[in-house]
C-alpha positions, 0 to 999 in steps of 0.5 A: 144360849140354850132354850128349854122347849115347853113340854106337852101336858101328860094326861095319863091318870091311874085310878086305884080302887077296889070298886070297879064301878068307880073305875068306870065313873072316872072314865066317864068324867075324864074320858067320856065316850060318845054314848052313855049307858042308860043303866049307869046313869041312875047309879051315877046320879045316885053316886054323884048327884048329877047326870054325868052327860050334863058335865062334859069337858073339851079336855080328855085324859088317858085313864088306867085302873087297878083294883089293889095297891100292889097292882097299881104299883106294878102299873106305875113301874111299867109306865116308867120303864116304857117312858110314859109315866102317869101324871097323877093317881086317884087312890081309894083310902080303903082297899081290902084285902091289900094295901090301903091308900096311905101305904099305896101312896108311900110305895108309889112315891118310892118309885115315882116321887113326883107323881101327884096323888089324890086320896079318895075318902069319906071322913069316916074311913080315916082320920085326917090327922092320921093321914097327915101323920103317916104321909110326908111330904104333903105337897103332892097329895090332895084329899077328895071327899066322897061323894065326888063332885064331877066338876071337882074331879075334872078340875083336880085332873086338869090342875094336877096334870098341869102341875105335873107338866110344870114340875117336869118342865121346871125340872128339865129347865133346872137340869138344863141350867145345871148342865149349863152351869157345869159346862161354864164351870168346866170352861172357867176351870179350863180357862183358869188352868190355861191362865195358871199354866201360862202364868207358871211358864212366865214364872219359869222364864228367866226374864223379868216380865212385868206389865204396867198401865199407861200411868206406869203403875204395875199390874203384873210382876213375875217370879223372875222380876222378884228374883232380879229386882228384889221386890215381891209381886205384892210389893210392886203391884199397884205401885208406880215404876218410878217409886221402885228406887232406881229401877228407872234409869236416865233412859227410862223416860226416853224408852217410855216415849219411844214405846208410846210413839212407835209401839216398841222399844229395845235396848240396854238399861242400867238399873239398881235392885232393891238392895242397891246392887247394880245390874244391866238389863237388855230390855224389850218393851211392847205397847199392848192394845185393846180390841179397838186398837187403843193403847192399854198397857206396856209389856216389859221383858228385861233380861239380866246381862250383867254377867255377860257384860262382865265377861265381855269386858274381861274379854275386851281387857284380855284382847287389850292385854294381848295387843299390849303384849304383842306390842311390848314383844315387838318393842322388847325385841328391838330394845334388846337388840339395841342393848346387846351391842351396848353392853358388849361394847362396855365390857370390851372398853372396860378391858382396855381402860385403866383410868378410874374416872373413865371406868366409873363412867363405863360402870354407870353406862353399864348399870343403866343398860342393865336397868333398861334390860331389866325394864324390858324384861319387866314389860314382857313379864307383865304383858305375858304373865311371866314371873320374874326371877325370885331372889332375896330382896332388901326393900329398904334399898329399893325404897331409897332408890325410889325416893331419890328418883322421885325427888329428882324427876317430880315437880319441885312442889312435891316432897318425897320422904321416907322412913326405912328401919334398918332391920327390915325382913327380906322378901323373895321376889323380883327386884325389878318388878317390885321396883316397878310396882313402887314407882307406879304407886309413886307416880299415881300419888304424884298425879293425885297432887296437881297443886303439889303436896307430900309423899311419905314412904314407910316400911316395917315388919308385920306379923299377920295373925290367923284371924286377920288373914281369914278376913283377907282373900288369898292371905296367909298368916305369917311374917309380912313386909309392910310398905306404906305410901301416903300422899296429901292429894285429892283423895278418891270417893268409894266408887272410884276406889272399887275400880282403880285396879281395873286395867285401862280404868283412869280418872285422868284426862284423855292422853294423861293416863293409860289406866295400866299403872295400878293394875300392873302394880296389883299384878306384881303384888299378887304374883308375889302372893301379897295383897294391898289395902287402900284407904282414902278421904276426899281432899285429904289424900290416900294411903296405899298399904302393900303386904309382901310375904317376908322371911324373918331376918336380914338378907343373906345375899352376897355381894356380886362376885368380881368378874372372873377372867373370861374364857377364850377360844382356840380359833373355832369358827362360829357361824353368827346369824342375826339380822341386826348389823350392830349385833353382828358387828359387836358380837363378831368383834368380841368373839374375835377378841377372845380367840374365835373366828366369825362367819357372819350371816344376815338371815337364815338363807345366807346362813344356810348357804354359808353352812353348806360351804363351810360345815366341816369347819363350823364348830358352833352356830349362834342364831337369832330366833326372830329374823325376816326372810327365814326365822330361827326355827326354820334356819335350825331345821335346814341346818340340822337336815344338812348336819344332824350333829350341828351345835346350835345356840339360840338367842332372842330378845323376847320372853325367855320361857317362850323362846326356850320352848321354841328352841327346844321344839326345834331340837336346840339344847342351848339358849341365851337371852338378849341382851347378853354380855360378853362374859355370858356369851363366852361362857355359853360357847365354852360350855357348848364346845365341850359337849357332844354334838347334838346327834350324839346326845 
């Protein structure tokens, strides 16, 4: 803290009087010499009435004198410039021919406002009221009446010089206070600016930052907290965190206990905003302490990770779907390899069989095998996002088939009925996919009725106008086929309805559901540019409404043509490469039955050896794309190096689009998907053998 040092009394006095003897008199009174001139004593006695030497003082002053006001003003200015100002002045009121005392005083105060002035006058010289009128303010002016009293003069000098000192000291102290106030003000402004900048930085932070006391009452709430939670700082300030709706989750009390016990806590927390929106935050809480180390408040920094969690969940779903696709691909490959000899064997048996009953049995087996092949293709289409084949679909036939399957396979206390008009519009789509979608919805309805109930299947034509289409994401106005499936099951609450189409979401017990049924149904509906609506009431049941874009009018599709006579070979040698023995065996038998010679190989290595030996005789190569030891693309590469003109047909039980791409990359122009029929294979061979060799294309 700054302390003001006491100033030394300024004892400089200026005497302004046109009578020089007066100058000497003031010196004798205020600055007495060691001896006094006798000649002056009489004059002094006559003037003051008492001999001067009898009135001595221990205090002496520095006396300067001027005969005129103008001269006195110059002396005042010079003293100021030298840093040694006068403390006071004795000014005679009458000083012809120059300024009088009143004017002199005014002039002096213009350059030195703090100087103490004593006007020396006789009442006859000037009217007191005139002095009062002409000189303002009067707090630094005194009137001394002639003839002077020595003690009075001395006391005036002592008092006024001390007053001057006190005034100077007061001004110095005031200046010191002003300086200290200024410095403190600057410090406060700097502190406020720093606090403002820090607060601005906190507000710019994307994290919600809040501080609450140990009683959980909010004391700070930044802008990001306002944006994240919806409560303004004014709304949140002073309130308990527990009062802010569901800002405090079930883990809140555990987090508070942990931060008070250990000084910090971090973790994830689910919260609700002011508007009810759900969010997930990554919270970092710290216990703040005072200078003595006592707990004072809790600082919470909460980061919104809701979107990150959604992305992570989507990534996890994608990984699951990728794993499912890989699994489905492996299963599809094996199933198609198993179905290929079955379907080809059926065709061979049909050619040899004449009995109608047995032919009917073979037809049933063939239809089942084809259905199995379609289902495998459907699994691949869903798991790998591949669209199925689009043809005209009459949904009435599919719904009747679903009704029949459901009534035959569902438990007996569940009744399935349908109401299907005959004039339904047709849908361009994949019948296997649509069949699978409807079956998934029926299975979902069955599982919602553990104690039995009823499932109603309905269909109808529906024209969606522009106004309704605008209210549905992705919908377009126009004709739709509306398929409704209603059950009398347990129903669903709104929060479950919002999630039923999420992959792997299920409300069933562990082991009783995969959570893929409805998500795959939705994927099929969307792939057909359709949409679905769901309404449900707990304990009363649910209604699923599927809208599929339709073509007005009945189906124009023709019944499948009667199988034409299969093309035969002329003894051409076919190199048959497949790791599945059953496929090699039945394919070889089929080809031999229709005029071809067959050279079988179990893998690419064996095939390469056989081709090197018989390449002049081999007319065409039929190779599987997925084989151990040496796969299809590698085998094709080796064969083409031996003979760039080799004719090759690639076959695979995996996704057609993927395998065609691989075959094309390997240089193969022809591809046949598994499971293939004898008719399909023979037609492909007939086509390939009549084309130019690969190198000549």
